[in-house]
TORZAKE-837813 format. One record per atom (N, C-alpha, C): x, y, z. Coordinates in steps of 0.1 Angstrom, whole numbers, plus 5000, padded with zeros to 4 digits. Example, Ala and Ser with C-alpha at 12.3 -4.5 7.8 and 13.67 -1.06 7.14 Angstrom:
513249435078 512349555078 513249675078 512849785071 513749895071 512950005079 
//
This chain:
482648245032 483248355028 482848465044 483848555045 483948605065 484148745059 482948795069 483348995071 484349015083 484549115079 485549155091 485849245096 485349315113 485149435117 485949445125 486749575124 487849595139 486949735142 486449725158 486049795159 486349885175 486650015169 487750125183 488350075192 489349995185 490449865181 491650005189 492449975197 493250085208 494449895209 495749895205 496749825209 497849915211 498349865223 499449905229 501049865228 502449935229 503149855232 503949945243 503949865253 504449995263 503550045269 504350145267 503750305267 503050375257 503550275245 503050345231 501750305227 501050365222 499950345217 500150345202 500150255194 500250155183 499550235176 497750155182 496550175172 495650285179 494650345176 494350455188 492250465180 491650385190 490350325182 490250315162 490850235162 490750175148 489650105145 488950195137 487750115133 487850095115 487449935113 487149905098 486749835097 485949835087 484749715083 485149675068 485249525064 486149445056 484449365049 484249355038 483449305033 483749145027 482649045026 483348905027 483748885011 484948865010 485648905000 486348944994 486449055002 487449185002 488349205001 489049264995 490349304992 490849374998 491649445010 491549605014 492949635018 494049705014 494949735011 494949855024 495949795038 496449905045 497949975042 497650065042 499150165036 499250295040 500450265044 501050415050 502650365055 503050485056 504750475060 505350425072 506350345074 506550245083 506250285101 505850225103 505650275119 504150345124 503250315109 501950375115 500450265116 501450175120 500750035129 500049975120 500049955110 499749895101 499949705100 500749685106 501049515110 500549505126 500549605128 500049575144 498449555142 497449595135 496249575124 495849385123 497349385115 497049285110 497249115124 498449165137 498649105144 497549095156 496649225154 495649215161 494749085160 494349145147 493549025139 493748865141 495248895139 495548715139 495648655155 495248745165 495448705176 496548685182 498048775175 499048765183 499748895185 498648975188 498649075200 497349145202 497349145220 495849175230 495749315226 494449315222 494449475223 493549545238 494549655236 494249735254 492449745253 491849775239 490249845237 489749765224 488749775223 488149745208 487749565210 487249555198 487049465191 487149415181 487349275180 487749185163 486649115164 485649125152 484649015150 485148985136 484248865133 484748835124 483048725121 482248785110 480848765108 479948805120 480548905129 479649015136 480148915152 480648855152 481048725163 482748795170 482648825181 483948865190 485148745187 486548785184 487148625180 488648685195 488048745201 489348795208 489348665222 488448575226 488548485234 489048375224 488848385214 489848255206 491048265206 491748125207 493048145204 493348135193 494648175186 494748195175 495148125165 495448005169 495047865158 494047905157 492847875164 491547845160 490647955156 491248105151 490348195141 490248185131 491148115125 490748055112 491448195104 492448285109 493048385099 494248315095 495048315085 496548285080 497548395076 498548415080 499148515077 500248515068 500548605060 501748545054 502748655052 504048575057 504748725065 505848745051 506748885057 507548935047 508748835042 508848785056 509948625047 509348545052 509748395043 508948315041 508648235052 510048195061 509548155072 509348015071 509647935060 509647785060 510847675066 510347605072 511047485079 512047465071 513547505073 514547435059 514547265061 514247205071 514147085069 513146995062 511647035057 510647015052 511047055036 510746965029 510147005012 509147085010 509347115003 507847204994 506447175000 506447054995 505046995001 504846955011 505446905024 505846935039 505447055041 506047185037 505647255040 504447305042 504147295030 502647335025 501347255033 501947135034 500747025041 501347065055 502147145062 502347145076 501147155085 500147275083 499047355090 498147225091 497747145080 496946985077 497446875085 498846895090 498946775094 498746795108 498846925114 498846955123 497146945129 496546975121 494346985119 494146815120 495446745118 495346595116 493946535109 494246595097 493646585085 494546425082 493546345069 494046215066 495146235054 495846155056 497246155044 496346185033 495346125029 494946135010 494046295011 493746345023 493246455021 494646575021 495546525031 497046595027 497046635011 497146495015 497946514997 497146554985 495846574983 494846644975 495146784977 494946824987 494646944991 496547064989 497446944991 498647024987 499047014972 498246884968 498946904951 498047014940 496747064953 495847154945 496447294944 497247314957 497647444966 498847464957 499647354949 501047354945 500247424931 499647364925 498447394912 498647564914 497347614925 497447724926 498547814927 499547814935 500547894929 501547874923 501647754909 502547714896 503747704904 503547574911 505347514912 504847384909 504347354898 504247174898 505947104897 506547004904 507746944899 508447014909 507747064917 509047114931 508547104944 507746994942 507046924956 508146894967 509546774959 510146734967 511646824972 511546954968 512847034966 512347074983 513247124984 513547225000 513747344998 513747445008 513747575010 515047605002 516147535009 517847615002 517347614986 517247514980 517147504969 516047584959 515047684966 514447804956 515047944961 513947944949 514648104946 513748194958 513748324960 513048414969 511648434964 511348414948 509948434946 509348274948 509948144947 509448024950 509048024959 510348074971 509748074989 508648154991 508248214983 506948314989 505948264986 505748174974 505048114965 504147954980 505547934978 505347814992 504647875009 505047995008 504348045020 503148095015 502748115005 501148175002 500348055001 501147924992 499947804994 500147755007 500747775019 500847715034 499547795037 499447895036 498748005044 497247975030 497147955021 495947885019 495347765012 495847665016 495647525014 494847495030 495047575040 494047525054 492947615049 492447665038 491147725035 490647855048 491747925053 491448035056 490148105061 489248155068 488448255069 489148405064 490248445074 490748585065 492048565062 492848605052 494248615043 494848745048 495948715058 496248835063 497848855058 498348975049 499548965042 500349055043 501749095053 502049175057 503349195048 503449295038 504549325031 505049195027 504449085018 504648955016 505648985007 506149104995 506449074984 508049234986 508149264995 509149364997 510349344996 510949194993 512149144993 512249124984 511549084972 511449054955 511849174950 512849154938 512849244929 511549304919 511549404913 510349484912 509449364901 510049294891 509249234882 508849104888 509649034896 508848884905 507748984917 507749114922 507149144924 505349194920 505549204906 504649244895 503849074897 504449014894 504148864895 503548834904 503848844915 503348824929 502148864933 502049034930 500849084930 499549044921 499649004912 499048924898 498348834899 499648764911 498748594917 498048634929 498348684934 497648734948 496248794941 495848834931 494848924929 493748834921 494648764916 494048604910 493348494920 494348484928 494048374935 492648414948 493048564949 491948624960 490148584952 490348654942 489348664937 488848494931 489648434928 489048294927 488448224938 489348234948 489048184962 488048244969 487848394966 486748444974 487248474993 488348504993 488748515009 489148665011 488148705024 488448805026 489948825029 490548935030 492348995026 492749125032 493249135043 494149255046 495149225041 495749345032 497049325025 498049485030 499249415039 499949565045 501249585031 501349695029 502049775023 502349915024 503349945023 503750125023 504050145008 504050065001 503850104987 502850154978 502850254975 501450314972 500750244956 502050224948 501650144935 501150014938 501649944946 501049814951 500249844959 499649904960 498149904967 497249994959 497350064949 496750094937 496449954927 497449854927 497149734920 496749614922 496349654937 495949484939 494849524948 494249654953 492949664965 491749714960 490949624966 489149714961 488949844967 489749844981 489649934987 491349954994 491350064999 492650125004 492450205018 492550115028 493150265040 494150305043 494350445041 495950495044 495750545061 497050475064 497550525077 498150585082 498150695095 499250785100 498450765114 500150745119 499950715136 498750665141 498550545138 497850425144 496250455137 496350535130 494250605128 494450645115 493450585111 493050605092 492950745088 493550805082 493650915074 492450955063 492450835054 491150805046 491150645041 490350655036 489450525031 488950525021 488850435009 487950474997 488550354990 488250374980 488550264958 489850394960 490750294955 491750354953 492050484940 490750474933 491050594922 490650734934 489850744944 489550804949 490750864957 491450804965 492450824972 493550924963 493650834949 494850894943 494251034939 492751084934 492551174928 491651304937 491851244947 490551334954 491151304972 492451334976 492951314992 492151434998 492051375010 490951475020 492151525031 493151515028 494351635035 495651675027 496451705036 497751785028 498151625031 498551565040 499451445041 499051315035 497451325031 497051225018 497451275008 497451365003 497951414992 499551424986 500351474997 501451434997 501851314996 501851215003 501550995002 501551024990 500051064982 500050994968 500551074957 501751204959 502551224949 502251364947 501151434956 500751584948 501751634954 501851754946 502851904949 502152014958 502552014967 502252114980 503152234976 502652344979 503252474976 502252574987 503252674997 502652735007 501552834997 499852844996 498952894997 498653044988 500353134994 499853284992 501053264982 501653164976 502753204962 501753234953 500053194957 499253194943 497953354950 497853304965 496753424967 497253474980 497753624984 498553674996 497353595004 496353575003 495053555019 494953445019 495353335013 495653195016 496753135025 497453195027 498753195039 498753115051 497453065050 497252935060 496752805055 497252805040 496652695033 497352655025 497752515020 498752445010 498052504996 498552534981 497652484974 498352344969 497452274962 497852114960 497352094945 498752064940 498351974926 499251824919 498451804912 499451654908 500751674898 501351664895 502451674888 502251684876 501451584869 500851564853 500451674853 499651764861 498851884858 499652024856 500552004860 501852114859 502652134845 502652274839 503252334825 504352384829 505152364824 506352434822 506152524812 506552694814 506552774806 507252914802 507652984796 508853094793 508553164805 509153254813 509553334823 508253494820 508153494810 507153634809 505653564799 505553444804 504253344804 503153414809 502353504803 500853524812 499753424828 499953324815 499353204820 499953154835 501453164832 501953094848 502053174861 502253094868 501553124881 502653104892 503453044889 504953024898 506353034892 506653164897 508553174894 509153114897 510353084889 511352944895 512552944883 513152884889 514952824878 514552694877 514952654862 514652534856 516152494860 515852374869 517352294873 518152184865 516852154858 517852044849 516352004840 516351924825 515751884821 515951764810 515451674811 515751504807 515051524791 515751504783 514751484769 515051354763 513451234768 513251114767 512651094750 512551204744 511751194728 510851214728 509851144734 508251184730 507651294749 508851284756 508051364772 509551414778 509651524782 510851554784 510551574806 511751544809 511351554825 511651654832 511351764837 512051854846 511951874862 512251994862 512852004877 513052114882 511652224887 512352354887 512352424903 513252464908 512952574923 512652694920 511452654927 510652814929 511452924933 510553064939 511453134944 511953124956 510453054966 510953004977 511852894982 512452844972 513452744975 512452604974 510952564969 510652484970 510752404956 510952234953 511152184942 510052144937 509952154924 508752074918 509552024907 508951884903 509051814895 508151744887 508051754874 507351714865 507751644851 506851604843 507051554830 506251634821 506351654808 505451744801 505451674786 504851634780 504851604764 505151694754 504251784755 504551894741 505252024748 507152024746 507552114752 508852134735 508152224728 509152244714 510052234714 511152164709 512552154707 513152334710 512852404702 513252544700 512952604710 512052554717 510852704729 511852624739 512152494743 512852484755 513552524767 513452564773 514152634783 516052534785 516652614790 517852564792 518052544810 518752424815 518752474828 519552584835 518752684846 519452784846 518652934845 517552884830 516953004831 515852984839 515353154839 514253144847 512753124839 511853014844 510752984842 509753004848 508552974841 507252984853 506452834854 505752824860 504652694861 503052754859 503052684855 501252694852 500552564856 499052564867 498252464869 496852504870 496352454861 494852504860 494052484869 493152614868 492952604885 491752514893 491452424881 490052304880 491452234886 492552214885 493552094892 494052114902 493252244913 493952244920 493252234933 493752224947 492852154955 493852284971 492752294982 493652404986 493252285000 494252295007 494152215026 494952295035 494152295044 494752385056 495952375059 496552415067 497452435076 497452405092 497752255093 497852245109 498352175117 498452145129 499552075134 500451965130 498951885123 499751765116 500051745102 500451875096 500751915080 501752015082 501852055091 502852205093 504252085088 504752005091 505951945088 506251965072 505251955066 504951945053 505552045044 505552175053 506752285044 507552305053 508152295059 509352285069 510652165058 
//
């Protein structure tokens, strides 16, 4: 098991700084997800760890020792990409064993380890097939097996399931988590999908503009965001603070949609005035969409809206959010765009 330390790492693409003094420590056998929008620097982190990009400053350390001078092929990092990148002329077994062959392992050793890897990713009986005979999910399992069979010190996963349908993505997420725990491999998993991050991670590092906005346990990021940007990314509703308190015009009032309650326009507990734009009845719950007086859109689900009392689209309504469910965030240059 290997610890991974990224110490004040900066990476440039020409004149553009993609990472800015990026610092993150990952424990032995820990799975950390790098989460954030496209272009925030997630893949750049993986490439710097793998040795595919040379940093402008900072350090990458495995077990406390710098690997910046260690060639990519000798670092002990294995990377799985969004596209499987299999050799089309090789069989499944030959693709999985390719790295071992390059390391000049014996034929008996290669055969034994490939057979084990095929069991790990649940592809028995497909050893002799070629990539064009596989489904997308099977191809990605081969790619994962090829990474695991070399027994890497660090496993790097770059949005490996984004091209798969949701059912397959769920299966692959579960498989990766099971294998990572069983094999105890230190892992960095990149995704832009918060549900995927929440499903697999021990910890999540949320990135914006090449820097970590917040890092911690999945539950902490979901329920206790530290900034307006983090809250918005994790699905919180942000509204101008002066809708609730005139003196809070320089702040956002934030709440999770499930904590908002739709109520009648004359309900004294309502805090936000608006117009009901739509209401979908799913039997056990109702999904609604409200446009507030300032034009802000709020969507939510509600379990208990009695049928006789349910408002109709076009009617005036109010929204209520319990005071203990509200969080307040200042508006600054980084979050002003949220209000626009």
